[in-house]
N, C-alpha and C positions, 0 to 999 in steps of 0.2 A: 504494500500500500504506500502510495506516495505521500510524503509529509507535506501538508498544506500550510498556508500562511495563517489560517484560522487557529490551528492547534498551537502554533508558536506564539501568536498574538495572545491567545487565552492564557498560556503559561506566563508570559510577561506581565499581563494584567493581574493574574493571581499573585505573582511574586510582589508586585508593587502594592496591591491591596493588603496582603498579609503583613508586609513590612510596616506600612502605615498604621494598620490597626494594632500591631504589636506595640509600636511606639506610643500611640494614643492610649492604649489600655494601661500600660505601665505608668504613664503620667497621670491619667485620670484616677487610677486606684491609689497612687501615692498622694495626690491632692485630697482625695476623699478621706483617707485615713488621717491626714494631718490637719485639714482645715474645715471639715464638715462636722457640725455638732448636731446630734439628734436628741431632743429633749424627751422628758418622760411622757409627754403628750404625743410623741411620734412626729413632731414637726421638725424638719431639718432646716438648718441655717448655716451660714458661713460663720466661723468663729471670729473673723476679723472683718474690718470694713476699709475701703470699699469692697464690695462683693467680688468674688472671683467668677470664673465661668468654666463650664465643661463643654460648651458648644460654641463654635465649631471646633476650636482648639482649646485645650485646657490652659487657663490663665490663672496664675496665682492671685489670691485676694491681697488686699492692702495689709498694712502693719498695725493699724489702730485696733486695740482690743475692744471690740463691741460686736454683738451679734448683728448680722445683716441678713435679710431674707434672700432666699434663692428664687430665681425666676422660674417660670413653668418648664422651660426646656431643661434646665439644670436639674430641677426636681425630678422630672421624668427620667432622665439619664441615671440619676443617683438611685432612685427607688426601684426601677425596673431593669437596669443593666448592670450597675456596679454593686449594689448591696446584695442581690441574690446570685452574684457571680455569673450572670448570663453573658456578659461581655467576654469573659474568659472562655466559656463554652463555645461561643461563636468564633472566637479566635482559633481554638483547637480545630473546629470543623473547617475553617478557611485554610489553615495550614495543611490539613489532610487533603483537601481539594487541590491545593497548590502542589503538594508532593505527588499526587496522582497525575496531575497534568504534566508535570516535569517528567515523570516516569513514562507516560504515554509518548511524549515527544522524543525522549531518549531511546525508547524501544523502537519507534518507527525509524529513527535516524540510523540505528544500528541494523535495521532490517529484521528484527526479532518478531515484531508484530505484523 
């Protein structure tokens, strides 16, 4: 079977997305552990002000020690992706797809598949 541009392009896109999501996940989890406070009522806030951000790129909050509220996008990312470790699971699946894509391209290049 002849190696097509589509398979190679898919492998390159998977590598790029996996690398980006890995860097994002590490930064977002680190920021969440250091800067997000969750009160006894379950409300999440930034420990310092001005508020930081988790979307589109993680941005550290300011240095003034005062609770500041999280915007809707950050709260959604924290509650549904970071806190239950869903982002880590997605990252593992994406790296598995990346490895499979690279394996397919390498196998076709060597004439095995």
